[in-house]
C-alpha positions as CSV (number, residue, x, y, z in Angstrom):
1,M,-3.1,16.6,-9.4
2,S,-4.0,20.3,-9.1
3,L,-6.0,22.3,-6.6
4,R,-8.7,22.5,-9.3
5,D,-8.8,18.7,-9.3
6,L,-9.0,18.5,-5.5
7,Y,-11.7,21.1,-5.4
8,S,-13.7,19.3,-8.1
9,S,-13.4,16.0,-6.2
10,Y,-13.9,17.2,-2.6
11,N,-15.8,20.5,-2.5
12,Q,-19.0,18.8,-1.2
13,Q,-17.0,17.3,1.8
14,I,-14.3,19.9,2.5
15,Q,-14.5,23.7,2.6
16,F,-11.8,25.2,0.4
17,L,-10.5,28.7,0.7
18,T,-7.5,30.6,-0.5
19,I,-5.9,33.3,1.6
20,Y,-4.0,35.8,-0.5
21,I,-0.9,36.8,1.5
22,R,2.0,39.1,0.8
23,E,3.0,39.1,-2.9
24,A,5.9,36.8,-3.4
25,H,7.2,38.2,-6.6
26,A,6.5,41.9,-6.7
27,V,8.5,43.9,-9.1
28,D,9.6,46.1,-6.3
29,G,10.6,43.0,-4.2
30,W,11.8,39.7,-5.6
31,D,11.1,40.2,-9.3
32,I,11.3,37.0,-11.3
33,G,10.3,38.7,-14.6
34,S,6.9,37.0,-14.9
35,E,4.2,38.4,-17.2
36,N,2.0,39.1,-14.2
37,R,3.9,42.0,-12.9
38,V,2.5,43.7,-9.7
39,H,3.9,46.0,-7.1
40,D,3.9,45.0,-3.5
41,P,0.6,46.5,-2.2
42,R,0.9,49.2,0.4
43,T,-2.8,49.2,1.4
44,L,-5.4,46.5,2.0
45,E,-7.4,47.9,-1.0
46,E,-4.4,47.4,-3.3
47,R,-3.9,43.9,-2.0
48,R,-7.6,43.1,-2.5
49,K,-7.4,44.3,-6.1
50,I,-4.4,42.0,-6.8
51,A,-6.1,39.1,-5.0
52,G,-9.1,39.5,-7.2
53,Q,-7.0,39.5,-10.3
54,C,-5.3,36.3,-9.1
55,E,-8.6,34.6,-8.3
56,M,-9.8,35.4,-11.9
57,T,-6.6,34.2,-13.5
58,L,-6.5,30.9,-11.6
59,E,-10.2,30.1,-12.4
60,Y,-10.4,27.2,-10.0
61,G,-13.6,28.1,-8.2
62,I,-12.1,28.5,-4.8
63,R,-13.1,31.6,-2.9
64,T,-10.2,33.9,-2.1
65,Y,-9.9,35.8,1.2
66,V,-7.3,38.5,1.8
67,D,-4.8,38.7,4.6
68,E,-4.7,42.0,6.4
69,I,-1.8,44.3,5.3
70,D,0.0,43.5,8.6
71,D,0.3,39.9,7.4
72,A,-1.3,38.3,10.5
73,V,-2.4,35.1,8.8
74,M,0.8,34.7,6.9
75,S,2.8,35.1,10.1
76,A,0.6,32.7,12.1
77,Y,0.8,29.9,9.5
78,A,4.4,30.6,8.3
79,A,2.7,30.7,4.8
80,W,5.1,32.7,2.7
81,P,5.6,32.3,-0.2
82,E,2.8,29.7,-0.5
83,R,1.6,26.8,1.5
84,L,-1.2,24.2,1.7
85,Y,-3.0,23.5,4.9
86,L,-5.8,21.2,6.0
87,V,-7.6,22.2,9.1
88,D,-10.0,19.7,10.7
89,R,-13.5,20.5,12.2
90,E,-11.9,21.2,15.6
91,G,-9.6,23.8,14.1
92,C,-6.5,21.7,14.4
93,I,-4.0,21.5,11.6
94,A,-4.3,18.0,10.0
95,Y,-1.8,18.7,7.3
96,A,0.8,21.4,6.7
97,G,2.6,21.3,3.4
98,G,6.2,22.6,3.0
99,P,6.9,26.1,1.9
100,G,6.4,26.6,-1.8
101,P,6.9,26.2,-4.5
102,G,8.7,22.9,-3.8
103,G,6.5,22.1,-0.8
104,F,3.3,22.9,-2.7
105,V,2.3,19.3,-3.4
106,P,-1.5,18.9,-4.0
107,G,-1.1,15.1,-4.1
108,E,0.1,15.1,-0.4
109,L,-2.9,17.3,0.5
110,K,-5.2,14.7,-1.2
111,A,-3.8,11.9,0.9
112,A,-4.3,14.0,4.0
113,I,-7.9,14.7,3.0
114,D,-8.6,11.0,2.3
115,E,-7.2,10.1,5.7
116,L,-9.1,12.8,7.5
117,L,-12.4,11.8,5.8
118,E,-11.7,8.1,6.5
119,N,-11.1,8.9,10.2
120,Q,-14.3,11.0,10.4
121,T,-16.5,8.2,8.9
122,S,-15.0,5.5,11.1
123,A,-15.2,7.5,14.3
124,P,-17.9,6.4,16.7
């Protein structure tokens, strides 16, 4: 199960979005020697450029938004290095995956989506 699979299955019922946060494996940070080598952005414009490249590389159709350079969203959601969340219509967190990459489990998110949708359809 991948995010692309989830998006394909649920995009008519759930709004998906990706928030690009601080680069986890920047060459001037924690370099893991990947082929996609980027420097940790110092400006919002630099971060937007890297996020755009990431969005094109992933090709899963989910719109990417960019966290401010002060990392406000990343801090609020304890999202570094990556994390999956499901937020319900009231703005409450219905699912918070563990920190990635080990906690990045799309199958768990699918189960949470199914439960949320089931509860919404069975609510009075």
